[in-house]
CHARMM internal coordinates of N, CA and C (Angstrom, degrees):
IC EDIT
DIST 1 N 1 CA 1.4610
DIST 1 CA 1 C 1.5380
ANGL 1 N 1 CA 1 C 109.91
DIST 1 C 2 N 1.3241
ANGL 1 CA 1 C 2 N 116.47
DIHE 1 N 1 CA 1 C 2 N -47.55
DIST 2 N 2 CA 1.4576
ANGL 1 C 2 N 2 CA 118.55
DIHE 1 CA 1 C 2 N 2 CA 177.34
DIST 2 CA 2 C 1.5210
ANGL 2 N 2 CA 2 C 110.99
DIHE 1 C 2 N 2 CA 2 C -67.46
DIST 2 C 3 N 1.3532
ANGL 2 CA 2 C 3 N 117.14
DIHE 2 N 2 CA 2 C 3 N -34.20
DIST 3 N 3 CA 1.4575
ANGL 2 C 3 N 3 CA 119.94
DIHE 2 CA 2 C 3 N 3 CA 177.91
DIST 3 CA 3 C 1.5210
ANGL 3 N 3 CA 3 C 110.21
DIHE 2 C 3 N 3 CA 3 C -61.83
DIST 3 C 4 N 1.3469
ANGL 3 CA 3 C 4 N 116.02
DIHE 3 N 3 CA 3 C 4 N -42.49
DIST 4 N 4 CA 1.4601
ANGL 3 C 4 N 4 CA 119.79
DIHE 3 CA 3 C 4 N 4 CA 178.43
DIST 4 CA 4 C 1.5196
ANGL 4 N 4 CA 4 C 110.40
DIHE 3 C 4 N 4 CA 4 C -62.49
DIST 4 C 5 N 1.3247
ANGL 4 CA 4 C 5 N 116.51
DIHE 4 N 4 CA 4 C 5 N -40.49
DIST 5 N 5 CA 1.4644
ANGL 4 C 5 N 5 CA 119.77
DIHE 4 CA 4 C 5 N 5 CA -178.77
DIST 5 CA 5 C 1.5264
ANGL 5 N 5 CA 5 C 110.36
DIHE 4 C 5 N 5 CA 5 C -66.80
DIST 5 C 6 N 1.3282
ANGL 5 CA 5 C 6 N 117.33
DIHE 5 N 5 CA 5 C 6 N -42.27
DIST 6 N 6 CA 1.4631
ANGL 5 C 6 N 6 CA 120.49
DIHE 5 CA 5 C 6 N 6 CA 179.46
DIST 6 CA 6 C 1.5235
ANGL 6 N 6 CA 6 C 110.75
DIHE 5 C 6 N 6 CA 6 C -63.50
DIST 6 C 7 N 1.3256
ANGL 6 CA 6 C 7 N 116.45
DIHE 6 N 6 CA 6 C 7 N -39.12
DIST 7 N 7 CA 1.4639
ANGL 6 C 7 N 7 CA 119.56
DIHE 6 CA 6 C 7 N 7 CA 179.07
DIST 7 CA 7 C 1.5236
ANGL 7 N 7 CA 7 C 110.51
DIHE 6 C 7 N 7 CA 7 C -66.74
DIST 7 C 8 N 1.3352
ANGL 7 CA 7 C 8 N 116.18
DIHE 7 N 7 CA 7 C 8 N -38.75
DIST 8 N 8 CA 1.4581
ANGL 7 C 8 N 8 CA 119.91
DIHE 7 CA 7 C 8 N 8 CA -178.99
DIST 8 CA 8 C 1.5289
ANGL 8 N 8 CA 8 C 110.89
DIHE 7 C 8 N 8 CA 8 C -70.11
DIST 8 C 9 N 1.3208
ANGL 8 CA 8 C 9 N 116.89
DIHE 8 N 8 CA 8 C 9 N -38.12
DIST 9 N 9 CA 1.4582
ANGL 8 C 9 N 9 CA 120.23
DIHE 8 CA 8 C 9 N 9 CA -178.48
DIST 9 CA 9 C 1.5311
ANGL 9 N 9 CA 9 C 111.35
DIHE 8 C 9 N 9 CA 9 C -80.38
DIST 9 C 10 N 1.3216
ANGL 9 CA 9 C 10 N 118.17
DIHE 9 N 9 CA 9 C 10 N -12.45
DIST 10 N 10 CA 1.4525
ANGL 9 C 10 N 10 CA 120.84
DIHE 9 CA 9 C 10 N 10 CA -178.48
DIST 10 CA 10 C 1.5168
ANGL 10 N 10 CA 10 C 112.71
DIHE 9 C 10 N 10 CA 10 C 68.94
DIST 10 C 11 N 1.3410
ANGL 10 CA 10 C 11 N 117.81
DIHE 10 N 10 CA 10 C 11 N 21.59
DIST 11 N 11 CA 1.4648
ANGL 10 C 11 N 11 CA 123.49
DIHE 10 CA 10 C 11 N 11 CA 179.05
DIST 11 CA 11 C 1.5308
ANGL 11 N 11 CA 11 C 110.93
DIHE 10 C 11 N 11 CA 11 C 52.90
DIST 11 C 12 N 1.3389
ANGL 11 CA 11 C 12 N 116.36
DIHE 11 N 11 CA 11 C 12 N 38.87
DIST 12 N 12 CA 1.4563
ANGL 11 C 12 N 12 CA 120.06
DIHE 11 CA 11 C 12 N 12 CA -179.94
DIST 12 CA 12 C 1.5248
ANGL 12 N 12 CA 12 C 111.57
DIHE 11 C 12 N 12 CA 12 C -76.63
DIST 12 C 13 N 1.3336
ANGL 12 CA 12 C 13 N 116.63
DIHE 12 N 12 CA 12 C 13 N -28.00
DIST 13 N 13 CA 1.4591
ANGL 12 C 13 N 13 CA 119.73
DIHE 12 CA 12 C 13 N 13 CA -175.03
DIST 13 CA 13 C 1.5212
ANGL 13 N 13 CA 13 C 110.09
DIHE 12 C 13 N 13 CA 13 C -111.34
DIST 13 C 14 N 1.3213
ANGL 13 CA 13 C 14 N 116.03
DIHE 13 N 13 CA 13 C 14 N 168.06
DIST 14 N 14 CA 1.4587
ANGL 13 C 14 N 14 CA 119.90
DIHE 13 CA 13 C 14 N 14 CA 176.58
DIST 14 CA 14 C 1.5258
ANGL 14 N 14 CA 14 C 109.31
DIHE 13 C 14 N 14 CA 14 C -66.69
DIST 14 C 15 N 1.3366
ANGL 14 CA 14 C 15 N 118.11
DIHE 14 N 14 CA 14 C 15 N 153.67
DIST 15 N 15 CA 1.4752
ANGL 14 C 15 N 15 CA 120.24
DIHE 14 CA 14 C 15 N 15 CA -177.25
DIST 15 CA 15 C 1.5214
ANGL 15 N 15 CA 15 C 112.86
DIHE 14 C 15 N 15 CA 15 C -55.66
DIST 15 C 16 N 1.3437
ANGL 15 CA 15 C 16 N 117.57
DIHE 15 N 15 CA 15 C 16 N -39.84
DIST 16 N 16 CA 1.4589
ANGL 15 C 16 N 16 CA 119.26
DIHE 15 CA 15 C 16 N 16 CA -176.06
DIST 16 CA 16 C 1.5274
ANGL 16 N 16 CA 16 C 110.64
DIHE 15 C 16 N 16 CA 16 C -67.53
DIST 16 C 17 N 1.3302
ANGL 16 CA 16 C 17 N 117.15
DIHE 16 N 16 CA 16 C 17 N -48.13
DIST 17 N 17 CA 1.4618
ANGL 16 C 17 N 17 CA 119.57
DIHE 16 CA 16 C 17 N 17 CA -176.72
DIST 17 CA 17 C 1.5229
ANGL 17 N 17 CA 17 C 110.58
DIHE 16 C 17 N 17 CA 17 C -67.56
DIST 17 C 18 N 1.3428
ANGL 17 CA 17 C 18 N 117.67
DIHE 17 N 17 CA 17 C 18 N -37.16
DIST 18 N 18 CA 1.4647
ANGL 17 C 18 N 18 CA 119.23
DIHE 17 CA 17 C 18 N 18 CA 179.13
DIST 18 CA 18 C 1.5250
ANGL 18 N 18 CA 18 C 109.90
DIHE 17 C 18 N 18 CA 18 C -67.26
DIST 18 C 19 N 1.3467
ANGL 18 CA 18 C 19 N 116.94
DIHE 18 N 18 CA 18 C 19 N -35.59
DIST 19 N 19 CA 1.4589
ANGL 18 C 19 N 19 CA 119.46
DIHE 18 CA 18 C 19 N 19 CA 178.14
DIST 19 CA 19 C 1.5243
ANGL 19 N 19 CA 19 C 110.58
DIHE 18 C 19 N 19 CA 19 C -67.47
DIST 19 C 20 N 1.3263
ANGL 19 CA 19 C 20 N 116.91
DIHE 19 N 19 CA 19 C 20 N -39.41
DIST 20 N 20 CA 1.4645
ANGL 19 C 20 N 20 CA 119.99
DIHE 19 CA 19 C 20 N 20 CA 178.00
DIST 20 CA 20 C 1.5241
ANGL 20 N 20 CA 20 C 110.78
DIHE 19 C 20 N 20 CA 20 C -63.73
DIST 20 C 21 N 1.3330
ANGL 20 CA 20 C 21 N 117.48
DIHE 20 N 20 CA 20 C 21 N -44.71
DIST 21 N 21 CA 1.4637
ANGL 20 C 21 N 21 CA 119.70
DIHE 20 CA 20 C 21 N 21 CA 179.56
DIST 21 CA 21 C 1.5211
ANGL 21 N 21 CA 21 C 110.31
DIHE 20 C 21 N 21 CA 21 C -66.62
DIST 21 C 22 N 1.3372
ANGL 21 CA 21 C 22 N 116.35
DIHE 21 N 21 CA 21 C 22 N -33.38
DIST 22 N 22 CA 1.4631
ANGL 21 C 22 N 22 CA 119.80
DIHE 21 CA 21 C 22 N 22 CA 178.28
DIST 22 CA 22 C 1.5259
ANGL 22 N 22 CA 22 C 110.42
DIHE 21 C 22 N 22 CA 22 C -65.22
DIST 22 C 23 N 1.3359
ANGL 22 CA 22 C 23 N 116.74
DIHE 22 N 22 CA 22 C 23 N -43.44
DIST 23 N 23 CA 1.4684
ANGL 22 C 23 N 23 CA 119.60
DIHE 22 CA 22 C 23 N 23 CA 178.33
DIST 23 CA 23 C 1.5228
ANGL 23 N 23 CA 23 C 110.67
DIHE 22 C 23 N 23 CA 23 C -62.98
DIST 23 C 24 N 1.3373
ANGL 23 CA 23 C 24 N 117.07
DIHE 23 N 23 CA 23 C 24 N -42.96
DIST 24 N 24 CA 1.4623
ANGL 23 C 24 N 24 CA 120.34
DIHE 23 CA 23 C 24 N 24 CA 179.97
DIST 24 CA 24 C 1.5228
ANGL 24 N 24 CA 24 C 110.66
DIHE 23 C 24 N 24 CA 24 C -63.75
DIST 24 C 25 N 1.3342
ANGL 24 CA 24 C 25 N 116.22
DIHE 24 N 24 CA 24 C 25 N -42.42
DIST 25 N 25 CA 1.4608
ANGL 24 C 25 N 25 CA 120.07
DIHE 24 CA 24 C 25 N 25 CA -179.70
DIST 25 CA 25 C 1.5201
ANGL 25 N 25 CA 25 C 110.12
DIHE 24 C 25 N 25 CA 25 C -64.80
DIST 25 C 26 N 1.3337
ANGL 25 CA 25 C 26 N 116.89
DIHE 25 N 25 CA 25 C 26 N -41.17
DIST 26 N 26 CA 1.4593
ANGL 25 C 26 N 26 CA 120.78
DIHE 25 CA 25 C 26 N 26 CA -178.03
DIST 26 CA 26 C 1.5265
ANGL 26 N 26 CA 26 C 110.47
DIHE 25 C 26 N 26 CA 26 C -64.83
DIST 26 C 27 N 1.3346
ANGL 26 CA 26 C 27 N 117.19
DIHE 26 N 26 CA 26 C 27 N -43.86
DIST 27 N 27 CA 1.4631
ANGL 26 C 27 N 27 CA 119.35
DIHE 26 CA 26 C 27 N 27 CA -179.65
DIST 27 CA 27 C 1.5238
ANGL 27 N 27 CA 27 C 110.69
DIHE 26 C 27 N 27 CA 27 C -68.03
DIST 27 C 28 N 1.3373
ANGL 27 CA 27 C 28 N 116.75
DIHE 27 N 27 CA 27 C 28 N -35.12
DIST 28 N 28 CA 1.4629
ANGL 27 C 28 N 28 CA 120.21
DIHE 27 CA 27 C 28 N 28 CA 178.89
DIST 28 CA 28 C 1.5252
ANGL 28 N 28 CA 28 C 110.11
DIHE 27 C 28 N 28 CA 28 C -65.13
DIST 28 C 29 N 1.3423
ANGL 28 CA 28 C 29 N 116.96
DIHE 28 N 28 CA 28 C 29 N -47.25
DIST 29 N 29 CA 1.4681
ANGL 28 C 29 N 29 CA 120.91
DIHE 28 CA 28 C 29 N 29 CA 178.56
DIST 29 CA 29 C 1.5245
ANGL 29 N 29 CA 29 C 109.83
DIHE 28 C 29 N 29 CA 29 C -62.47
DIST 29 C 30 N 1.3392
ANGL 29 CA 29 C 30 N 117.36
DIHE 29 N 29 CA 29 C 30 N -38.05
DIST 30 N 30 CA 1.4559
ANGL 29 C 30 N 30 CA 120.47
DIHE 29 CA 29 C 30 N 30 CA 179.10
DIST 30 CA 30 C 1.5225
ANGL 30 N 30 CA 30 C 111.61
DIHE 29 C 30 N 30 CA 30 C -63.93
DIST 30 C 31 N 1.3379
ANGL 30 CA 30 C 31 N 116.68
DIHE 30 N 30 CA 30 C 31 N -40.04
DIST 31 N 31 CA 1.4646
ANGL 30 C 31 N 31 CA 119.98
DIHE 30 CA 30 C 31 N 31 CA 178.54
DIST 31 CA 31 C 1.5196
ANGL 31 N 31 CA 31 C 110.93
DIHE 30 C 31 N 31 CA 31 C -64.26
DIST 31 C 32 N 1.3277
ANGL 31 CA 31 C 32 N 116.93
DIHE 31 N 31 CA 31 C 32 N -45.38
DIST 32 N 32 CA 1.4664
ANGL 31 C 32 N 32 CA 120.72
DIHE 31 CA 31 C 32 N 32 CA -179.55
DIST 32 CA 32 C 1.5272
ANGL 32 N 32 CA 32 C 109.70
DIHE 31 C 32 N 32 CA 32 C -61.98
DIST 32 C 33 N 1.3303
ANGL 32 CA 32 C 33 N 116.83
DIHE 32 N 32 CA 32 C 33 N -46.85
DIST 33 N 33 CA 1.4608
ANGL 32 C 33 N 33 CA 120.40
DIHE 32 CA 32 C 33 N 33 CA -178.41
DIST 33 CA 33 C 1.5175
ANGL 33 N 33 CA 33 C 111.93
DIHE 32 C 33 N 33 CA 33 C -63.64
DIST 33 C 34 N 1.3341
ANGL 33 CA 33 C 34 N 117.06
DIHE 33 N 33 CA 33 C 34 N -40.37
DIST 34 N 34 CA 1.4640
ANGL 33 C 34 N 34 CA 119.83
DIHE 33 CA 33 C 34 N 34 CA -179.40
DIST 34 CA 34 C 1.5270
ANGL 34 N 34 CA 34 C 110.39
DIHE 33 C 34 N 34 CA 34 C -65.95
DIST 34 C 35 N 1.3294
ANGL 34 CA 34 C 35 N 116.43
DIHE 34 N 34 CA 34 C 35 N -42.39
DIST 35 N 35 CA 1.4749
ANGL 34 C 35 N 35 CA 119.22
DIHE 34 CA 34 C 35 N 35 CA 178.99
DIST 35 CA 35 C 1.5207
ANGL 35 N 35 CA 35 C 110.76
DIHE 34 C 35 N 35 CA 35 C -62.60
DIST 35 C 36 N 1.3312
ANGL 35 CA 35 C 36 N 116.30
DIHE 35 N 35 CA 35 C 36 N -41.00
DIST 36 N 36 CA 1.4617
ANGL 35 C 36 N 36 CA 119.60
DIHE 35 CA 35 C 36 N 36 CA -179.31
DIST 36 CA 36 C 1.5251
ANGL 36 N 36 CA 36 C 110.48
DIHE 35 C 36 N 36 CA 36 C -65.51
DIST 36 C 37 N 1.3446
ANGL 36 CA 36 C 37 N 116.44
DIHE 36 N 36 CA 36 C 37 N -40.62
DIST 37 N 37 CA 1.4666
ANGL 36 C 37 N 37 CA 119.75
DIHE 36 CA 36 C 37 N 37 CA 179.09
DIST 37 CA 37 C 1.5228
ANGL 37 N 37 CA 37 C 110.67
DIHE 36 C 37 N 37 CA 37 C -64.59
DIST 37 C 38 N 1.3347
ANGL 37 CA 37 C 38 N 116.87
DIHE 37 N 37 CA 37 C 38 N -43.42
DIST 38 N 38 CA 1.4710
ANGL 37 C 38 N 38 CA 120.38
DIHE 37 CA 37 C 38 N 38 CA -179.25
DIST 38 CA 38 C 1.5218
ANGL 38 N 38 CA 38 C 110.05
DIHE 37 C 38 N 38 CA 38 C -64.53
DIST 38 C 39 N 1.3298
ANGL 38 CA 38 C 39 N 117.08
DIHE 38 N 38 CA 38 C 39 N -44.01
DIST 39 N 39 CA 1.4644
ANGL 38 C 39 N 39 CA 119.87
DIHE 38 CA 38 C 39 N 39 CA 179.77
DIST 39 CA 39 C 1.5198
ANGL 39 N 39 CA 39 C 110.93
DIHE 38 C 39 N 39 CA 39 C -61.59
DIST 39 C 40 N 1.3271
ANGL 39 CA 39 C 40 N 116.95
DIHE 39 N 39 CA 39 C 40 N -41.81
DIST 40 N 40 CA 1.4578
ANGL 39 C 40 N 40 CA 120.01
DIHE 39 CA 39 C 40 N 40 CA -179.41
DIST 40 CA 40 C 1.5223
ANGL 40 N 40 CA 40 C 110.34
DIHE 39 C 40 N 40 CA 40 C -66.83
DIST 40 C 41 N 1.3330
ANGL 40 CA 40 C 41 N 116.83
DIHE 40 N 40 CA 40 C 41 N -36.01
DIST 41 N 41 CA 1.4631
ANGL 40 C 41 N 41 CA 120.23
DIHE 40 CA 40 C 41 N 41 CA -179.05
DIST 41 CA 41 C 1.5261
ANGL 41 N 41 CA 41 C 110.68
DIHE 40 C 41 N 41 CA 41 C -71.00
DIST 41 C 42 N 1.3400
ANGL 41 CA 41 C 42 N 116.97
DIHE 41 N 41 CA 41 C 42 N -38.58
DIST 42 N 42 CA 1.4624
ANGL 41 C 42 N 42 CA 120.03
DIHE 41 CA 41 C 42 N 42 CA -177.15
DIST 42 CA 42 C 1.5243
ANGL 42 N 42 CA 42 C 111.52
DIHE 41 C 42 N 42 CA 42 C -73.33
DIST 42 C 43 N 1.3195
ANGL 42 CA 42 C 43 N 117.16
DIHE 42 N 42 CA 42 C 43 N -42.57
DIST 43 N 43 CA 1.4700
ANGL 42 C 43 N 43 CA 120.25
DIHE 42 CA 42 C 43 N 43 CA -178.12
DIST 43 CA 43 C 1.5225
ANGL 43 N 43 CA 43 C 109.10
DIHE 42 C 43 N 43 CA 43 C -100.73
DIST 43 C 44 N 1.3191
ANGL 43 CA 43 C 44 N 116.37
DIHE 43 N 43 CA 43 C 44 N 108.23
DIST 44 N 44 CA 1.4630
ANGL 43 C 44 N 44 CA 120.47
DIHE 43 CA 43 C 44 N 44 CA -178.75
DIST 44 CA 44 C 1.5296
ANGL 44 N 44 CA 44 C 111.87
DIHE 43 C 44 N 44 CA 44 C -81.76
DIST 44 C 45 N 1.3249
ANGL 44 CA 44 C 45 N 117.40
DIHE 44 N 44 CA 44 C 45 N -8.46
DIST 45 N 45 CA 1.4598
ANGL 44 C 45 N 45 CA 120.63
DIHE 44 CA 44 C 45 N 45 CA -178.70
DIST 45 CA 45 C 1.5221
ANGL 45 N 45 CA 45 C 111.93
DIHE 44 C 45 N 45 CA 45 C -79.95
DIST 45 C 46 N 1.3343
ANGL 45 CA 45 C 46 N 116.84
DIHE 45 N 45 CA 45 C 46 N -170.32
DIST 46 N 46 CA 1.4656
ANGL 45 C 46 N 46 CA 120.66
DIHE 45 CA 45 C 46 N 46 CA 178.01
DIST 46 CA 46 C 1.5230
ANGL 46 N 46 CA 46 C 111.10
DIHE 45 C 46 N 46 CA 46 C -66.54
DIST 46 C 47 N 1.3302
ANGL 46 CA 46 C 47 N 117.75
DIHE 46 N 46 CA 46 C 47 N 155.16
DIST 47 N 47 CA 1.4702
ANGL 46 C 47 N 47 CA 120.22
DIHE 46 CA 46 C 47 N 47 CA -178.08
DIST 47 CA 47 C 1.5207
ANGL 47 N 47 CA 47 C 111.45
DIHE 46 C 47 N 47 CA 47 C -68.57
DIST 47 C 48 N 1.3191
ANGL 47 CA 47 C 48 N 115.36
DIHE 47 N 47 CA 47 C 48 N 147.48
DIST 48 N 48 CA 1.4611
ANGL 47 C 48 N 48 CA 120.82
DIHE 47 CA 47 C 48 N 48 CA 177.06
DIST 48 CA 48 C 1.5286
ANGL 48 N 48 CA 48 C 109.16
DIHE 47 C 48 N 48 CA 48 C -75.33
DIST 48 C 49 N 1.3257
ANGL 48 CA 48 C 49 N 118.54
DIHE 48 N 48 CA 48 C 49 N 163.59
DIST 49 N 49 CA 1.4788
ANGL 48 C 49 N 49 CA 119.82
DIHE 48 CA 48 C 49 N 49 CA 178.32
DIST 49 CA 49 C 1.5263
ANGL 49 N 49 CA 49 C 112.97
DIHE 48 C 49 N 49 CA 49 C -55.48
DIST 49 C 50 N 1.3332
ANGL 49 CA 49 C 50 N 117.29
DIHE 49 N 49 CA 49 C 50 N -37.19
DIST 50 N 50 CA 1.4650
ANGL 49 C 50 N 50 CA 119.98
DIHE 49 CA 49 C 50 N 50 CA 179.58
DIST 50 CA 50 C 1.5249
ANGL 50 N 50 CA 50 C 110.33
DIHE 49 C 50 N 50 CA 50 C -65.26
DIST 50 C 51 N 1.3349
ANGL 50 CA 50 C 51 N 117.48
DIHE 50 N 50 CA 50 C 51 N -43.74
DIST 51 N 51 CA 1.4574
ANGL 50 C 51 N 51 CA 119.82
DIHE 50 CA 50 C 51 N 51 CA 178.71
DIST 51 CA 51 C 1.5233
ANGL 51 N 51 CA 51 C 110.40
DIHE 50 C 51 N 51 CA 51 C -65.00
DIST 51 C 52 N 1.3291
ANGL 51 CA 51 C 52 N 116.81
DIHE 51 N 51 CA 51 C 52 N -36.85
DIST 52 N 52 CA 1.4610
ANGL 51 C 52 N 52 CA 119.53
DIHE 51 CA 51 C 52 N 52 CA 179.62
DIST 52 CA 52 C 1.5300
ANGL 52 N 52 CA 52 C 110.21
DIHE 51 C 52 N 52 CA 52 C -64.82
DIST 52 C 53 N 1.3397
ANGL 52 CA 52 C 53 N 117.04
DIHE 52 N 52 CA 52 C 53 N -36.52
DIST 53 N 53 CA 1.4606
ANGL 52 C 53 N 53 CA 120.09
DIHE 52 CA 52 C 53 N 53 CA 178.30
DIST 53 CA 53 C 1.5238
ANGL 53 N 53 CA 53 C 110.79
DIHE 52 C 53 N 53 CA 53 C -68.99
DIST 53 C 54 N 1.3348
ANGL 53 CA 53 C 54 N 117.23
DIHE 53 N 53 CA 53 C 54 N -39.80
DIST 54 N 54 CA 1.4572
ANGL 53 C 54 N 54 CA 120.60
DIHE 53 CA 53 C 54 N 54 CA -177.04
DIST 54 CA 54 C 1.5186
ANGL 54 N 54 CA 54 C 112.68
DIHE 53 C 54 N 54 CA 54 C -71.72
DIST 54 C 55 N 1.3417
ANGL 54 CA 54 C 55 N 117.78
DIHE 54 N 54 CA 54 C 55 N -23.61
DIST 55 N 55 CA 1.4611
ANGL 54 C 55 N 55 CA 119.63
DIHE 54 CA 54 C 55 N 55 CA -174.81
DIST 55 CA 55 C 1.5165
ANGL 55 N 55 CA 55 C 112.33
DIHE 54 C 55 N 55 CA 55 C -76.83
DIST 55 C 56 N 1.3409
ANGL 55 CA 55 C 56 N 118.49
DIHE 55 N 55 CA 55 C 56 N -14.71
DIST 56 N 56 CA 1.4643
ANGL 55 C 56 N 56 CA 120.05
DIHE 55 CA 55 C 56 N 56 CA -177.98
DIST 56 CA 56 C 1.5081
ANGL 56 N 56 CA 56 C 111.28
DIHE 55 C 56 N 56 CA 56 C -80.56
END
COOR INIT
IC SEED 1 N 1 CA 1 C
IC BUILD
């Protein structure tokens, strides 16, 4: 996982700072994904315009 992150970042930053940004990015993506899953589970109807915009 860290190897993938280092390859994606091109080793531009120090290992510690890149790891910190990686953790922040991972938790941010996890929050967005969890909210989207919960919203989809709660509303069985068609997606709202806001959800349609966020899914792209």
